[in-house]
Residue, then its C-alpha position, 0 to 999 in steps of 0.5 A: t923173851f917169851k914174857a916180853e913177847s906177850f907184853y908187846q902183843q898186849a900193847k899192840e892190842l891196846t893202842k890205836d896208834v898204827n906206828f906204835k902197833a908196828r913197833c910192838v909187832w917188830m919188838a915181838a918179832k925181835c923177841s921171837q928171834k932171840q928164842y932160837p938157840v945159836p949153835a955153839y961150836e963146842s956142842f958138835s962133834d965136828y965142824n961140818l955138823y956145826e956148819k950145817a946147824t949154823i946155816q939152818f939157824a940163819k934160815d930159821i931166823r929169817k922165817n920170823k912168824y911176825f914178818k908176814e903181819f909186819a909187812a902186810d899190816y904195817g908196810k906203809t908206816n914210817f916205822y916199817k920203813e925204818a925197820f926195813n932199812s935196818c934189818v937184813y933178815l926182814k929184807d931177806y924175808v920181803r925179797g923171798k930169800 
C-alpha cells in the first residue's frame, strides 16, 4: 500500500483533470487507511485490552491524513460527492466526529 500511495500522489501531480486529482487523493487515502493494523483478538491477553485497541483503531482510521486535502481542495467535485455518500469515515471526519 505504501508504493501504491506514492503512485497515486504522482498521478495527482501529473494530471490537470480535477476529478481525477480528487480520485487520486481518495485512493491515496484508502492506501493510508490500509496501513493501520487491524487489532487481532489473539494478540491480547484479555478482552478489555482488545476492545480498547479496537476503539482506538476506529478513531485512527477516521483521522486519515488525506481527508483534509480531499474535503478542502476537491469538495466541489462530482467524485467527492460520490465518495462522501459511500464512506462513513469521511462523513465522520467532515462532521467532526
